[in-house]
N, C-alpha and C positions, 0 to 999 in steps of 0.2 A: 868765877865763871860757873854757870849752871850746866848740869849734865842730865841726860836721860840715857841710861845704858841698855835700854830694851825697846828698840823700835822693830817689831817683828816684820820679817820679809817672808811672804808666802806668794804663791802664784796669784792669789786674789789681790794682795796689797801692793805687789811690785809695780804694776802700772801707775799706781797713785803715789809712789814714793817721792817724786819731786815735790808734789803739793804738800805731803806730810812733812818733809824736811823744811819747806818754806814756812809752814805753820810753826814749827819749833823755833825757827829763827825769829819770827814775828813776836813770839811770846817771850823772847829773851834768853833762849838757850844758846850756849856757845859750842857745845859738842854733844853728839848723840852716838849711839852704837847701833848699827843695823844688825839685827839678830836673826841668825839662821838656826832653826831647831831641828834636830834629828833624833830618832828613837833607836836606841840600841847600838847601831854601828855608825862609824864615822863616814862622811861622804867619800866617794871614790876619787874625787878630783879636788885639788886645792881651791881655795876661794878665788873667785874671779871678779869680785865686786870692784867697780871703778868709782872711786870717790869723785864727787862733784866739788870743784874748787870755785866757789862763787860767794860774793858777799851777801847773797840772798838766802844762803843755807848755812847751817852750822857745820863745824868740822865733823867728819864722820870716821868713826872707828868701825871695825868689823868684829862680830862676836859669833862664836859657835856655842850653842847650848845643847848638851847631850842629855837626854832623858834616861836615867839609870833605873833599871828594873831587876837586873840579875847581877849580884855581887860576884858570881863566878865567871862572868864573861870578861874577857880581856878587851877593854875598850880602847887601849892604845892612847890613853890620855897623858901624854908627857911631851915636854918641849922638844924632844928629839924627833917627834913624828912630823913629817913634812906637811901633812894635812893640818895638824894643829898649829904649826908655825905660820901657816898662811893666813890665820886669823889673828887679830890684835888681842882679843879677849877670849877666855875660855871659861864657860860656866857649865854646871850640871844641875839637873833637876831630879833629885832622888825620889823614888816612889815607895821605897821600903826602908825599914829601920836599918837593915844591914848596909844598904847603899848609902844612907845618910851617914852612918858611922864611918864608912870607907871614905866618903867625901871629906868629912871633917878631919880625919886622922892621917890620910896617906895620899890622896890624889893631889897632883900638882895643878891646881886650878885657881881662878880668881874670884868666882862668885858661886854661891849655892843659892839657887832660885827655889823658893817654896811655893808650890801650887796651892792657892787658897780657894780654888773654884770647885773642889770635889763636893760630893753630895753631903758629906759629913765634915767632921773636924779634920785637921791635918792628919794624913794617912798613917803617921808613925809618931812615936814619942820624940819630942825635941828636948833632949836632956841638957841641963845647964853645963855639965862637964864637957860635953862634946862641942857646944857652942863656944865655950871659953877656949878650948883647944884649937878650934878653927880660927878664932879671932887672933890667937897668938901667932898663928901661921900667916896672918894677913888676909884671910879669906873673909869676904863680906856676904851677908845674908840679904837676899832681895825679896821684897814683896811688891806686887803690882796693883795699882789702884784702878786701872782701866775697867776691869770686869765689874767693879762695884758701882759704876755709873748707870743709872737707868733701871735695871731690874731690881725689885725690892728684895726678893729672896736671895739673889746673888749678893746684893749689897750687904745684907746681914751676915752672910757667910764669910765674905772677904774681910769685913770689918772685925768680926770675931776672931778670925785667924791672925789678922795683923795685930790686934790687941794682945793676943797671946804671945806672939813673937816679940813684940816691943817690950813686954815685961821681962823677957829673958835677955834681949840685946840691949835694952835701954837706949837705943839709938846709937850706941858706940860702934857697932859693927853691922849697921843696917843700911840698906839702900832702898829707896822708894823710886820705882819706875812706873811708866804707863803700862807697857806690855800689851797694847792693843793697836791694831792697824786701822782703827776707826778714827779719822781725823777729828770728828766731833768729840771724841773722848779725851783728847790731849788737854792738859791743864797747865796753867802758868806756874812758874817756880814758887811764887808766893802762895798759891793755893795748894800746891803739893806739900809745902811746909805746914800749912794749916791742917791738911789731911794727916800728916805724920803726928801732929800734936793731938788730933782727934782720936787716934788709935793708941795714945799713951806715951809717945816719945816726949821727953821733957823739952820745954820750949827752948832751953839753951842748947839742946842737941839736935833740934829739927833741921838746922842748916847743914849739919853733917850728912844728912840723908840724901841731899841733892847736890852738895858741893864737895865737901872735904873727903868723905868716904869714896865718892866716885873718882876724885882725883888720885886718891891712894890706889884704887884698883888699876887705873891706867898706868901709874908709875910702877906698880908691882908687876904688871903684865910686861912692861918693857924690860924690867930686870929679869923676869922669868925667861924671856926670849933671848937674853944675852945681848940686847941692844941691836941685834941684826935680824931676828926672826920675825917680829911683829912689824907689819908694814907701817902702821900708824901710831903705835904705842910709844914711839920715841918722841912724839910731840906731846909734851905734858904742859898744860896750862897751870899757872899758879892760881890757886883758889882765890876768888875775890868776888865782891858784890858786883852784880851787873844789873842791867835794866830788867825790871820785872813787869811783864804784861799782866793783864787782869782777865780772869775768866770768871765763871759763875759757880765755883766749887761749893761755896757755902749753900747755895740754893739746892745743890744736889743732895745735901744732908740735913735739910731743915727738919724733916720728919724721919728720925732714925727708927721709928716704930713701924714704918711701912714694910 
């Protein structure tokens, strides 16, 4: 079963969420995570997202992503926190080297999302030792392809950052997600695997980025919540090949020099 664990929910995209979910289903995805992003502090109230149970949409998990900028701040990111437990998946997006180190070594999280859209390279050194330590703890590193579609300068930026990260992770602890609320930017699983290979993930590991690693994230999230905290993470699909819709990802990258 194919996953996309980063379907952003914002005031702008929320009205279009039913159409976005239907698009994922049409392209062959079996599960997605609706992602709420906060900066610095946790939300004041638990997650209230109501999943849609319909054959026309994939299964939905809920995800909270916290942007980390101050390693001294107590973010309350632990499975005992009621707010954290109301979400199925917990991710962080570090913006400094200290926050990245903290995420790799000590935070009880599922995903480290790397922002590849900054004006320059990744904002902090991504050290092999820290990546290996996070991987041993079962944490996955996420890159998002959505921002690379369309804009030439952004495309080069995202591709460059993803290539750098793929050299370190080699696909073993890497997730590839869309990460955009633009329905036109969603790509089929087959094309996402092609994108992963384009940025250097070995062909025999590209399936991990959309199937196996995502399934491991969901499984670990259920274990982290003790089986009763995450509302949807107890439902874990066995990874397997599914129907793959076709989009036009190759055409997006015909001319990488643009």
